[in-house]
C-alpha positions in Angstrom: 102.8 -56.3 -37.2 106.4 -56.8 -36.2 107.3 -58.1 -39.7 105.8 -54.8 -41.2 107.7 -52.7 -39.2 111.1 -54.5 -40.0 110.2 -54.4 -43.5 109.8 -50.8 -43.4 113.0 -50.1 -41.5 114.9 -52.4 -44.0 113.6 -50.4 -46.8 114.4 -46.9 -45.3 118.1 -48.1 -44.7 118.3 -49.5 -48.3 117.1 -46.2 -49.7 118.9 -43.7 -47.5 122.2 -44.0 -49.4 120.8 -42.8 -52.5 118.9 -39.9 -51.0 122.3 -38.4 -49.5 123.6 -38.0 -52.9 120.4 -36.1 -54.0 120.9 -33.6 -51.0 124.6 -32.9 -52.1 123.6 -32.4 -55.8 120.9 -29.9 -54.4 123.3 -28.2 -52.4 125.9 -27.8 -54.9 123.4 -26.4 -57.2 122.1 -23.8 -54.6 125.7 -22.8 -54.1 126.4 -22.3 -57.8 123.2 -20.3 -58.2 124.3 -18.2 -55.3 127.7 -17.4 -56.9 126.0 -16.7 -60.1 123.6 -14.0 -58.5 126.6 -12.6 -56.5 128.5 -12.3 -59.9 125.7 -10.3 -61.3 125.7 -8.0 -58.4 129.4 -7.2 -59.1 131.1 -9.4 -56.5 134.3 -11.1 -57.6 136.0 -14.1 -56.2 139.8 -14.5 -55.4 141.4 -17.7 -54.7 143.2 -17.3 -51.4 145.7 -20.1 -52.4 148.9 -19.2 -54.3 150.8 -21.7 -56.1 154.3 -22.4 -55.1 155.5 -21.7 -58.7 154.1 -18.2 -58.6 155.8 -17.6 -55.3 159.1 -18.7 -57.0 158.7 -16.5 -60.0 158.2 -13.3 -57.8 161.3 -14.1 -55.8 163.3 -14.5 -58.9 161.9 -11.1 -60.3 162.9 -9.2 -57.1 166.4 -10.5 -57.1 
């Protein structure tokens, strides 16, 4: 009985790392689908991070 229990625990810990990758791929697919549906509804996405190069160009233009 104890050997069967230990064997099941070992198999669970051996397979667990492979399952985490599947969950991450499923979550990424769900996020991509959500973004696609939002784009269909007319929503747009704006990147909040501006590049330093763009900031330098704007300062040069204003001088």
